[in-house]
C-alpha positions, 0 to 999 in steps of 0.5 A: 500500500502506498502512502496516498492510499493509506492517507485516503483510508485514514481521511475516510475514517472521518466520514460520519454522514451519508450524501445523496446527489440529485441532478435536474434532468428531463423526465418523460411523464406520459406525453410530457417531458419536464425537469425533475430532480433525480437521485444519481448517487445515493448513500455515499460517505461524506463529512460536513464542516461549518465555519462561522464568518462574521461580516461587519457591514459599514454603519451597522452596530451588530455584525452579520453572522454567516456560515461557510459549509464545506462538503468533504468526499471521495475525489472520484465522485463527480458532482456537477454544478447546479446539483442538489446534495442531501446530507444525512448526519449521524443523528439521522437528520437530513439537510438539503444543500445547493452546490455553490462552488466548483469542487476542489479535487486536487487532493489525492485523499478527498475533495472539498465543495463549498455549499449553501443550505437550501431553505424554503420558507 
């Protein structure tokens, strides 16, 4: 076993969640074709990390608090722009995210993808 295979296995031990990747593609329903979200990859191990970022706007008394959410997963998984990712954490709570960045897969052990939480009011 080479050092990169060993490092990848060690990194993957940190994956504590499962992800499902949904792609928006045309689906024929009877005589009508319409776009629907279709699950392409399901139950793949991953990890989510959140970093708090404060951005004090000019003239505001309290800073705005935002979070940057990063998905860590296998570098061989192809997640296309505009995809939706559902992540189920170790407690069974599922959250939906929009893919907001190009995957950074230059590492041999993992790839990092910055995402935004999909929230509907």
